[in-house]
N, C-alpha and C positions, 0 to 999 in steps of 0.2 A: 665272509668267508668259510667254506667248510675245512675240514679235517686234512684235505690234500698236501697241505705245505707241509704239516707235521708228517705226516706219512712216507712223504717224499724224501724228507729230510732225514727219516730213520733209515729207508732204504738205502740211501748213497752212503750216510754214515757207517752203517753196515760194511756196504761195500769199500769202503775207503779204509777200513781197517783191517779189511780180509787177507792183505801181503799178498795181493795176487791170486790168491785162492777163489775159484768159483762158487758161487753160494747159490743154491736152489733156492726157486720162489717158495717151496714148503718151509724150510729154513729162515727165510726173511719174514714170511708170515707168521711163522711161530714166534718171533722175537718182537714182533709187533702186537703179535694177539689178534690177528683178523683173519678171514677166509683166504684160502691160497688164491681164489679166483679173483679177488680184490686186489690183492698183491701184486698177481700178473697183470691187471688192467694198469694199475698204477706203473709197474715196470715198464710196460709197454710204450705206455704215454713217454715216459723219462727215456725209451730209447729212441721214439721219434723225435725227442728234441736232442737227441747226440749226447746224452750224459751218462747211459749205459749200453754197454755190448754184451751180445750173448752168443754163446756155444751150444748149439745142439748135440744132443745125443745122450748116450748112457753116462759119460762124465762131462756133462756139460753144465751149464746154468750162468750166471751173471755176475758181469766186472764194470768196473769204471771204464768209460770210454778214454779218458785222458786223466792226468795226475790229477787229483784231487785239491791240490793248490791253484790249479787253473779253472776250478769249477767255484763261483761265486755264489752265495745264497741269494743274490738276486737272479742268477741265472734258472735258480730252482723254482723261486717265486714265479718266474716268466713261465716257466714251463706249465706249472698248474694253475696259474690264474684264470679264472672264468668267469669272474664276475669284480666288481669294485670291493675293496677291503672292507666297507660299511654295507656291502650288499646293495641293492636296489629295490625300489617297490613296482609293484606290477602293473599298478594302474595308470592310468593319464590323468593328469589333474585336468580341472575346468579350464580350458582356454580362454574363457571369459572372465574369469576370476584375476584381478591384478596380480596375485601372489602366483596362482595357479599356472599363466600362460609363461611365468618366467623362472617359476622354480627350479625345474630341471637343468636349465643352462645355468644356474646358479650353483646348484649341487656338484653339476659337472665339473666346475672349476676348482672345487674344496676337493673333489676326488683326484684330480689331476695333481694339486698340491700333493695330496697325501702321497699319492703313488710317487711322486718325483722323491719326496723325504723318505719313503720306505726303501726305494729301490737305492738310494745313495749310501742307506744305512746299512743294507744287505749287500750291497757291491763292495763294502769295506771289508766284508769277513769272507774268507775262502771255506769250502768243505774242509780243508785241511786244518785251519785254523779251527773250526767249529769241532772237528774229530779229537783233535787234542786235551778237550775237556774230558776225555772217558778215559785215558791213560792211567 
């Protein structure tokens, strides 16, 4: 998995600690130390998943779309997950090989189990719980 979860969690933690103040993408990008365009891309994805609200205009910015206690880390993970946590091979194994013809099916079972375990663990912590570490 790439760094999207970490970036998303950073963004949402900033917003949870903003005390209803709207934060700009430049401020968010500066905190993460990334290009503002990349921050806006991640913000857009989180907004599309219903985790962030935005206000346009001079006094605009971003805020959480719901209380941080109602956002689990599993919600954040699911918003950014694009591939299995351990990645995936791009090649197709040889279907004539006894291992090759079954490897993907068996790896998929491992990945499903890992995802279930990870979502259970992340589902037990809210964004509010995570944000308390920064008090």
